[in-house]
C-alpha positions as CSV (number, residue, x, y, z in Angstrom):
1,M,-2.2,20.6,-2.8
2,K,-4.1,19.4,0.2
3,K,-4.6,16.3,-1.9
4,I,-0.8,15.6,-1.7
5,V,-1.0,15.7,2.1
6,L,-4.0,13.5,2.2
7,S,-2.2,11.1,-0.1
8,L,0.9,11.1,2.2
9,A,-1.4,10.2,5.0
10,L,-2.8,7.2,3.2
11,F,0.5,5.4,2.3
12,M,0.8,3.4,5.5
13,G,-1.0,0.6,3.6
14,L,1.7,0.7,0.9
15,S,3.3,-2.6,1.9
16,G,0.3,-4.7,2.8
17,S,0.6,-8.4,2.3
18,A,3.6,-9.1,0.3
19,F,2.8,-12.7,-0.5
20,A,-0.1,-15.1,-0.3
21,G,-3.1,-14.6,2.0
22,G,-5.5,-11.8,2.9
23,L,-5.1,-8.0,2.9
24,L,-2.4,-8.2,5.5
25,T,-1.9,-11.9,6.4
26,N,0.9,-14.0,4.9
27,T,-0.1,-17.7,4.7
28,N,3.1,-18.9,3.0
29,Q,4.9,-19.9,6.1
30,S,6.9,-22.8,4.7
31,I,8.3,-24.3,1.5
32,W,5.6,-27.0,1.8
33,F,3.0,-24.2,1.1
34,L,5.0,-23.1,-1.9
35,R,5.0,-26.6,-3.3
36,N,1.2,-26.9,-2.7
37,P,-0.8,-24.2,-1.0
38,A,-3.6,-26.5,0.0
39,R,-2.0,-27.6,3.3
40,D,-4.9,-27.0,5.6
41,G,-5.9,-30.7,5.8
42,M,-2.3,-32.2,5.5
43,I,-0.3,-33.6,8.3
44,G,3.3,-32.4,8.5
45,I,5.7,-30.2,10.5
46,D,4.5,-27.1,8.5
47,G,1.2,-27.7,10.2
48,V,2.5,-25.7,13.2
49,Y,1.0,-22.9,11.1
50,S,-1.5,-24.5,8.7
51,N,-2.9,-27.4,10.7
52,P,-1.5,-27.4,14.3
53,A,-3.9,-30.0,15.6
54,G,-2.7,-32.5,12.8
55,V,0.9,-32.2,13.9
56,M,-0.1,-34.4,16.8
57,F,-0.2,-37.4,14.4
58,L,3.5,-37.1,13.5
59,N,5.8,-39.6,15.1
60,K,7.1,-39.1,18.6
61,G,10.2,-37.0,19.0
62,L,11.4,-33.6,17.9
63,H,10.5,-32.2,14.5
64,L,12.2,-29.1,13.0
65,S,11.7,-27.2,9.8
66,F,13.9,-24.3,8.6
67,N,12.7,-22.3,5.6
68,W,14.0,-19.5,3.5
69,Q,11.9,-17.7,0.9
70,A,12.7,-14.8,-1.5
71,A,9.8,-12.8,-3.0
72,F,9.8,-10.3,-5.8
73,Q,6.8,-8.1,-6.6
74,T,5.8,-5.2,-8.8
75,R,2.9,-2.9,-8.2
76,Q,1.7,-1.2,-11.3
77,I,-0.7,1.7,-11.7
78,D,-2.0,3.4,-14.8
79,T,-3.4,6.7,-13.7
80,T,-5.5,8.8,-16.0
81,F,-5.9,12.5,-15.2
82,P,-6.6,15.2,-17.9
83,Y,-4.0,17.7,-16.6
84,F,-1.1,15.2,-16.8
85,V,-0.9,16.4,-20.4
86,L,0.8,19.5,-18.9
87,G,3.6,17.4,-17.4
88,A,7.0,18.1,-18.9
89,Q,7.9,14.4,-18.7
90,N,4.5,13.0,-19.8
91,R,4.8,13.5,-23.6
92,G,1.4,15.2,-23.8
93,L,-0.4,12.1,-22.5
94,A,-3.2,12.1,-20.0
95,T,-2.4,8.6,-18.7
96,K,0.8,7.9,-16.8
97,H,2.3,4.6,-15.7
98,F,3.6,4.3,-12.1
99,E,5.5,1.2,-11.0
100,G,6.9,0.2,-7.7
101,E,9.1,-2.7,-6.9
102,A,8.8,-4.7,-3.7
103,K,11.7,-7.0,-2.8
104,A,12.1,-9.4,0.1
105,P,15.1,-11.5,-0.6
106,V,15.2,-13.1,2.9
107,I,12.0,-14.4,4.5
108,P,12.8,-16.9,7.2
109,S,10.5,-19.1,9.1
110,I,10.9,-21.9,11.7
111,Q,8.5,-24.6,12.8
112,A,9.2,-26.9,15.7
113,A,7.2,-29.6,17.5
114,Y,8.0,-32.1,20.2
115,N,5.6,-35.0,20.3
116,T,4.8,-37.5,23.0
117,D,2.2,-40.2,23.1
118,R,-0.6,-37.7,23.8
119,W,0.9,-34.2,23.5
120,S,2.5,-32.1,20.8
121,F,4.3,-28.9,22.0
122,Q,4.8,-26.5,19.2
123,F,6.7,-23.4,18.3
124,G,6.7,-21.2,15.2
125,F,8.4,-18.1,14.0
126,A,7.6,-16.3,10.6
127,V,6.9,-13.0,8.9
128,T,3.1,-13.3,9.2
129,G,2.2,-9.9,7.7
130,G,3.8,-7.5,5.4
131,G,7.3,-8.6,4.7
132,G,8.9,-6.4,2.1
133,K,9.9,-2.9,1.1
134,A,8.1,-1.2,-1.8
135,E,9.6,1.7,-3.7
136,F,8.1,4.0,-6.2
137,A,11.0,5.9,-7.8
138,E,8.6,8.4,-9.5
139,G,6.1,8.7,-6.7
140,L,2.4,8.1,-7.4
141,G,-0.4,9.6,-9.4
142,S,-2.2,11.0,-6.4
143,F,1.0,13.0,-5.7
144,E,1.3,14.3,-9.3
145,S,-2.3,15.0,-9.9
146,A,-2.4,17.6,-7.1
147,V,0.5,19.5,-8.7
148,A,-1.0,19.1,-12.2
149,G,-4.4,20.4,-11.1
150,V,-2.8,23.6,-9.6
151,A,-0.7,24.0,-12.7
152,A,-3.9,23.9,-14.8
153,T,-5.4,26.6,-12.6
154,L,-2.3,28.7,-12.9
155,K,-2.3,28.3,-16.7
156,G,-5.8,29.7,-16.8
157,T,-5.1,32.5,-14.4
158,T,-1.9,33.6,-16.0
159,G,-3.5,33.4,-19.4
160,Q,-6.1,35.9,-18.2
161,I,-3.4,38.2,-16.8
162,A,-1.6,38.2,-20.2
163,A,-4.9,38.9,-22.0
164,A,-5.3,41.9,-19.7
165,G,-2.1,43.3,-21.2
166,L,0.3,42.5,-18.3
167,P,3.8,41.4,-19.5
168,V,3.8,38.1,-17.7
169,K,5.2,34.7,-18.6
170,T,2.2,32.4,-18.7
171,V,2.2,28.9,-17.1
172,E,2.0,26.2,-19.8
173,G,3.1,23.1,-17.8
174,Y,4.8,21.7,-14.7
175,D,7.6,19.5,-13.6
176,M,8.4,17.8,-10.3
177,D,10.4,15.1,-8.5
178,S,8.6,12.6,-6.4
179,Y,9.6,9.5,-4.4
180,L,7.8,7.1,-2.1
181,Q,9.1,4.1,-0.1
182,G,7.3,1.9,2.5
183,K,8.2,-1.2,4.4
184,Q,6.1,-3.2,6.8
185,Y,6.9,-6.4,8.8
186,Y,4.7,-8.3,11.2
187,F,7.0,-10.9,13.0
188,G,4.9,-13.7,14.5
189,V,5.8,-16.0,17.3
190,T,3.5,-18.9,17.9
191,L,3.3,-21.2,21.0
192,G,0.8,-23.9,21.4
193,S,0.0,-27.5,22.1
194,A,-2.1,-30.3,20.6
195,Y,-3.7,-33.1,22.5
196,K,-4.6,-36.5,21.1
197,V,-8.1,-37.3,22.2
198,N,-8.0,-40.7,20.5
199,D,-6.4,-42.3,17.6
200,N,-8.6,-40.3,15.2
201,L,-9.1,-37.0,16.9
202,S,-6.8,-34.2,18.1
203,I,-7.4,-30.7,19.3
204,Y,-5.1,-27.6,19.6
205,G,-4.9,-24.4,21.5
206,G,-2.2,-21.7,21.2
207,V,-1.4,-18.0,21.0
208,R,0.4,-15.9,18.4
209,A,2.3,-12.7,19.3
210,L,2.8,-10.2,16.6
211,I,5.5,-7.6,16.6
212,G,4.8,-4.9,14.1
213,S,7.5,-2.7,12.5
214,A,6.9,-0.3,9.7
215,G,8.8,2.7,8.1
216,Y,7.7,5.2,5.4
217,K,9.4,7.9,3.4
218,A,7.8,10.3,1.0
219,K,9.4,13.2,-0.8
220,I,8.1,15.8,-3.2
221,D,10.6,18.4,-4.3
222,N,11.8,20.6,-7.1
223,I,8.3,21.5,-8.1
224,R,8.6,23.8,-11.2
225,V,6.3,25.5,-13.6
226,V,7.1,25.6,-17.3
227,N,6.4,29.0,-18.8
228,N,5.5,30.1,-22.4
229,A,9.2,30.6,-23.1
230,G,9.8,27.0,-22.5
231,Q,11.7,27.7,-19.2
232,A,11.3,25.5,-16.1
233,Q,11.2,27.8,-13.1
234,D,11.1,26.9,-9.4
235,L,8.0,28.2,-7.7
236,N,9.7,30.8,-5.5
237,T,11.4,32.4,-8.6
238,Y,8.2,32.3,-10.7
239,F,6.0,33.6,-8.0
240,G,8.5,36.4,-7.3
241,E,8.5,37.5,-10.9
242,L,4.7,37.2,-11.3
243,T,4.1,39.2,-8.1
244,G,6.6,41.8,-9.3
245,V,4.8,42.3,-12.6
246,I,1.4,42.6,-10.9
247,H,2.7,45.1,-8.2
248,G,4.6,47.0,-10.9
249,T,1.5,47.3,-13.1
250,A,-0.6,48.4,-10.1
251,Q,1.9,51.0,-9.2
252,Q,2.0,52.3,-12.8
253,I,-1.8,52.5,-12.9
254,Q,-1.8,54.3,-9.6
255,S,0.9,56.7,-10.8
256,G,-1.2,57.4,-13.9
257,I,-4.3,58.1,-11.8
258,D,-2.3,60.5,-9.6
259,Q,-1.0,62.3,-12.6
260,Y,-4.4,62.8,-14.2
261,V,-6.0,63.8,-10.9
262,G,-3.2,66.3,-10.2
263,A,-3.5,67.8,-13.7
264,Y,-7.3,68.1,-13.4
265,M,-7.1,69.7,-10.0
266,A,-4.5,72.2,-11.2
267,A,-7.0,73.2,-13.9
268,G,-9.5,74.0,-11.2
269,L,-11.5,70.8,-10.6
270,T,-12.1,69.4,-7.2
271,K,-10.7,65.9,-6.4
272,E,-14.1,64.3,-6.6
273,Q,-14.6,65.9,-10.0
274,A,-11.2,64.8,-11.1
275,M,-11.8,61.3,-10.1
276,A,-15.0,61.3,-12.2
277,M,-13.2,62.2,-15.4
278,P,-13.3,59.4,-18.1
279,A,-9.5,59.0,-18.3
280,V,-9.3,58.5,-14.5
281,L,-12.3,56.2,-14.4
282,E,-10.7,54.1,-17.1
283,L,-7.4,53.7,-15.1
284,V,-9.4,53.0,-11.9
285,A,-11.2,50.2,-13.7
286,K,-7.9,48.8,-14.9
287,G,-6.5,49.0,-11.4
288,Q,-9.6,47.2,-10.0
289,A,-9.0,44.5,-12.6
290,V,-5.4,44.1,-11.6
291,Q,-6.4,43.9,-8.0
292,G,-8.9,41.2,-8.8
293,I,-6.2,39.3,-10.7
294,A,-3.9,39.6,-7.7
295,T,-6.6,38.3,-5.4
296,Q,-7.3,35.3,-7.7
297,L,-3.7,34.5,-8.1
298,Q,-3.1,34.7,-4.4
299,G,-5.7,32.0,-3.9
300,N,-4.0,29.8,-6.5
301,T,-0.5,30.2,-5.3
302,A,-1.2,29.9,-1.6
303,L,-1.7,26.2,-2.1
304,L,1.7,25.7,-3.7
305,E,3.8,28.3,-1.9
306,Q,3.9,26.3,1.3
307,Y,5.3,23.4,-0.8
308,A,7.7,25.5,-2.8
309,N,10.6,23.9,-0.8
310,G,9.1,20.5,-1.1
311,V,7.7,17.9,1.2
312,N,9.8,15.5,3.2
313,L,8.0,13.1,5.5
314,Q,9.4,10.1,7.4
315,S,7.6,7.9,9.9
316,D,8.6,4.8,11.8
317,Q,6.0,2.7,13.5
318,T,6.1,-0.1,16.0
319,G,3.4,-2.2,17.8
320,F,2.6,-5.4,19.5
321,G,-0.5,-7.7,19.6
322,I,-1.5,-11.1,20.7
323,A,-4.3,-13.5,19.8
324,P,-5.5,-17.1,20.6
325,I,-5.6,-19.9,18.0
326,I,-7.7,-23.0,18.2
327,G,-7.7,-26.1,15.9
328,I,-9.1,-29.6,15.3
329,D,-8.0,-32.5,13.2
330,Y,-9.9,-35.8,12.5
331,K,-8.5,-38.6,10.5
332,T,-10.3,-41.7,9.3
333,G,-9.1,-44.3,6.8
334,K,-7.7,-42.5,3.8
335,F,-9.2,-39.2,4.7
336,N,-8.1,-36.4,7.0
337,F,-10.1,-33.3,7.9
338,A,-9.0,-30.2,9.8
339,A,-10.1,-26.7,10.9
340,K,-8.3,-23.8,12.5
341,Y,-9.5,-20.4,13.7
342,E,-7.3,-17.5,14.5
343,F,-8.8,-14.7,16.5
344,R,-8.4,-11.0,15.6
345,T,-5.1,-9.5,16.7
346,H,-5.6,-6.1,18.2
347,M,-2.7,-4.0,16.9
348,R,-1.9,-0.3,17.5
349,L,1.3,1.1,15.9
350,K,3.0,4.0,17.6
351,N,4.5,6.7,15.4
352,K,7.9,8.2,15.6
353,S,7.6,10.8,12.9
354,T,8.7,14.1,11.5
355,V,5.0,15.3,12.0
356,K,5.3,16.9,15.4
357,E,2.2,19.0,15.6
358,A,-1.5,18.2,15.1
359,S,-2.7,19.2,11.6
360,M,-5.9,20.9,10.5
361,I,-6.2,18.0,8.0
362,E,-7.2,15.0,10.1
363,A,-5.6,12.4,7.9
364,V,-2.2,13.9,8.5
365,N,-2.5,13.1,12.1
366,K,-2.1,9.5,11.2
367,F,1.6,10.2,11.2
368,K,1.7,12.6,14.2
369,D,4.7,11.8,16.4
370,G,3.6,9.6,19.4
371,S,0.2,8.9,18.0
372,L,-1.3,5.3,17.7
373,V,-2.6,3.9,14.4
374,E,-5.2,1.1,14.2
375,E,-3.8,-1.8,12.1
376,D,-5.5,-5.1,13.3
377,S,-4.7,-8.4,11.8
378,P,-8.1,-10.0,10.9
379,A,-9.5,-13.2,12.4
380,Y,-9.6,-16.0,9.9
381,L,-10.9,-19.5,9.5
382,T,-9.4,-22.3,7.6
383,L,-10.9,-25.6,6.6
384,G,-9.0,-28.4,4.9
385,A,-9.3,-32.0,3.7
386,M,-6.9,-34.7,2.4
387,Y,-7.6,-37.9,0.6
388,E,-5.0,-40.6,-0.2
389,F,-6.6,-41.9,-3.5
390,L,-3.6,-44.2,-4.2
391,P,-0.7,-45.5,-2.1
392,G,1.7,-42.5,-2.1
393,A,-0.6,-40.1,-3.8
394,R,-2.7,-37.5,-2.0
395,L,-5.3,-34.9,-3.0
396,S,-5.9,-31.9,-0.8
397,A,-8.4,-29.0,-0.7
398,G,-8.8,-26.0,1.5
399,Y,-10.9,-22.9,2.2
400,H,-9.9,-19.6,4.0
401,H,-12.1,-16.8,5.1
402,F,-10.6,-13.5,6.5
403,Y,-12.9,-11.3,8.5
404,D,-11.5,-8.1,7.1
405,R,-14.5,-5.9,7.8
406,K,-14.2,-6.7,11.5
407,S,-10.6,-5.7,11.9
408,A,-10.0,-2.0,12.7
409,K,-8.0,0.1,10.3
410,Y,-7.1,3.8,10.4
411,G,-10.1,5.9,9.5
412,D,-12.4,2.8,9.6
413,A,-11.1,1.9,6.1
414,Q,-12.4,-1.7,6.7
415,K,-15.9,-0.4,6.3
416,L,-15.3,0.5,2.7
417,L,-15.0,-3.2,1.9
418,K,-18.0,-5.2,0.6
419,G,-16.9,-8.2,2.7
420,G,-14.1,-10.4,3.8
421,T,-11.5,-12.3,1.7
422,N,-12.3,-15.8,0.5
423,E,-9.7,-18.3,-0.7
424,Y,-10.1,-21.7,-2.4
425,L,-7.3,-24.1,-2.6
426,G,-6.5,-27.5,-4.1
427,G,-3.5,-29.6,-4.8
428,I,-1.8,-33.0,-5.2
429,E,1.2,-34.6,-3.7
430,V,2.9,-37.8,-5.0
431,D,5.7,-40.0,-3.6
432,I,7.6,-40.7,-6.9
433,T,10.1,-42.9,-5.1
434,D,11.0,-43.7,-1.4
435,K,13.2,-40.6,-1.4
436,L,11.7,-38.2,-4.0
437,Q,8.4,-36.4,-3.6
438,A,6.6,-33.9,-5.9
439,S,3.6,-31.7,-5.4
440,T,1.7,-28.9,-7.0
441,G,-1.4,-26.8,-6.2
442,F,-3.4,-23.6,-6.7
443,Q,-5.1,-20.9,-4.7
444,I,-7.8,-18.5,-5.8
445,T,-8.2,-15.3,-3.8
446,K,-11.3,-13.1,-3.9
447,Y,-11.4,-9.8,-2.0
448,G,-14.4,-7.7,-1.1
449,L,-13.0,-4.7,-3.0
450,T,-14.8,-1.5,-3.8
451,D,-13.6,1.6,-5.7
452,A,-13.7,3.6,-2.4
453,F,-11.3,1.2,-0.7
454,M,-8.8,1.1,-3.6
455,N,-6.2,3.8,-3.9
456,D,-2.7,4.0,-5.3
457,M,-1.3,3.9,-1.8
458,S,-2.8,0.7,-0.8
459,F,-4.4,-1.8,-3.2
460,V,-4.8,-5.5,-3.9
461,C,-6.3,-7.3,-6.8
462,D,-8.2,-10.7,-7.1
463,S,-5.8,-13.4,-8.1
464,W,-5.0,-17.0,-8.7
465,S,-1.7,-18.6,-7.7
466,F,0.1,-21.9,-8.4
467,G,3.0,-23.5,-6.7
468,L,5.1,-26.6,-7.4
469,G,8.1,-28.2,-5.9
470,L,10.1,-31.2,-4.9
471,G,11.1,-32.8,-1.6
472,Y,14.1,-35.2,-1.3
473,K,14.7,-37.4,1.7
474,V,18.5,-37.3,2.3
475,S,17.9,-39.8,5.1
476,D,15.2,-40.9,7.4
477,K,15.9,-37.8,9.5
478,V,16.6,-35.2,6.9
479,M,14.4,-33.9,4.0
480,V,15.2,-31.0,1.7
481,N,12.4,-29.0,0.0
482,A,12.6,-26.6,-3.0
483,A,9.7,-24.8,-4.6
484,Y,8.4,-22.0,-6.8
485,F,5.2,-20.0,-6.3
486,Q,3.6,-17.4,-8.6
487,T,0.6,-15.2,-8.3
488,N,-1.3,-14.0,-11.3
489,Y,-3.5,-10.9,-10.6
490,D,-6.6,-9.5,-12.3
491,K,-6.6,-5.9,-13.2
492,Y,-8.9,-3.5,-11.3
493,K,-10.0,-0.2,-12.8
494,T,-11.8,2.4,-10.8
495,A,-14.4,4.8,-12.1
496,A,-13.2,8.4,-12.6
497,V,-13.6,10.7,-9.5
498,D,-12.8,14.4,-10.1
499,G,-11.5,13.4,-13.5
500,M,-9.0,10.8,-12.2
501,S,-9.2,7.0,-12.5
502,N,-6.7,4.2,-11.8
503,E,-6.1,0.8,-13.2
504,F,-4.2,-1.5,-10.8
505,F,-2.1,-4.5,-11.5
506,R,0.5,-6.5,-9.6
507,T,3.0,-9.4,-10.1
508,N,4.5,-11.8,-7.5
509,K,7.1,-14.5,-7.7
510,V,8.5,-16.5,-4.7
511,F,11.4,-19.0,-4.6
512,G,12.2,-21.1,-1.5
513,V,14.3,-23.8,-0.1
514,G,14.0,-25.5,3.3
515,V,15.1,-28.5,5.4
516,D,13.1,-30.7,7.8
517,L,14.8,-32.6,10.6
518,K,13.5,-35.4,12.8
519,F,15.1,-36.5,16.1
């Protein structure tokens, strides 16, 4: 059952990045990105996030962009564990499907820039990390496997008790209720300015402040054993009956010993001689066997007895961090090139939790009330290029690298990765008419995953995404954007450890609309 507590202590990573980007970072900060993810070398108001130095090359005046996105995910896990066959709801199967839904129906973002001849003053607001609530209505395999493992041990122990002749109901299975919910939001506020060095070159400097907010709920209750009579009994009731049978049997044996010894002593034997008689020795051996059974059972049941009334954990976490950003943009002829580097954001989330005391299990202290949890946002580098190969038609390409192994996580989890995240992006944008514009693009995301890093509380999978959308110029000052973005994930299967393996899979769909204004 310690495994349950350890699992509870891992689920802070449940939400993770809800959309596009690295392990925690969301890069979809505008509808322009949904239309075509390869925005790192493009010039537009969305560049306040993707290419801030390039925003300097927009016309003078005030530029505003208001964006609304809705994202819908599933997180699917097929967990294989031999003792799942004992589960009352598992139809005798060793593999069980767990699925969580993550919904974020309202994801706002704002980009603003005021340009002069030489300067561009910029502001951005977005959900730059996390951004949704994930819910597993039936909990997770790591929860259930702990109960299943103890049930299997009890099955063997109670079988031995029955074989010894004690009138017990043997354990033949288990049942339980489990639930898990996690939400995580990193709200980012960006301030910065770009300077036009000359007609071809601009540079940028700024800062991003992150406000972290997270909340987690985990519940395991109504843990029951299924006996050989087909009855599901709660643990307190079953353990009470079992203990009663063992104690009753022990008392009967001791009573038999006392009767034999009394009879032998009445016949003239000493107590020592009476205790050495075969009939007494046989009962003593039975008594020792029952005592051994009681000791073995005590070790099995001690793990579950403390959870007989269930587990109910709730933790709310808040934090703040700030990091600088630098960028550069160079345009020449029909080409534009850009780069941006965001430094690591040092983030410590403070717990307000139902866990009030330090635990003997270190991982549980992750949720100790008042404690601080390491949850940095990694530094990352973006490179981008754009080529106008025909009048009104533009190709774009980009590259992202997230320095995940250098961003601190609780328990140094970042050290379990093979390396940082790499993303490769490409796309096309076409002006169909003076008013109507269309674009599409793709993104390939490769993480430095290992089996040790992956767990059912916090997992990602390599993926490729595509986006497409339209922009319509209502007037010279107003443009409306609409787009759809979808991520297609690879499956990731871990090798079995202690008999348990997981196969991970996710889905992700995002819809968005926005409006850009010029003054």
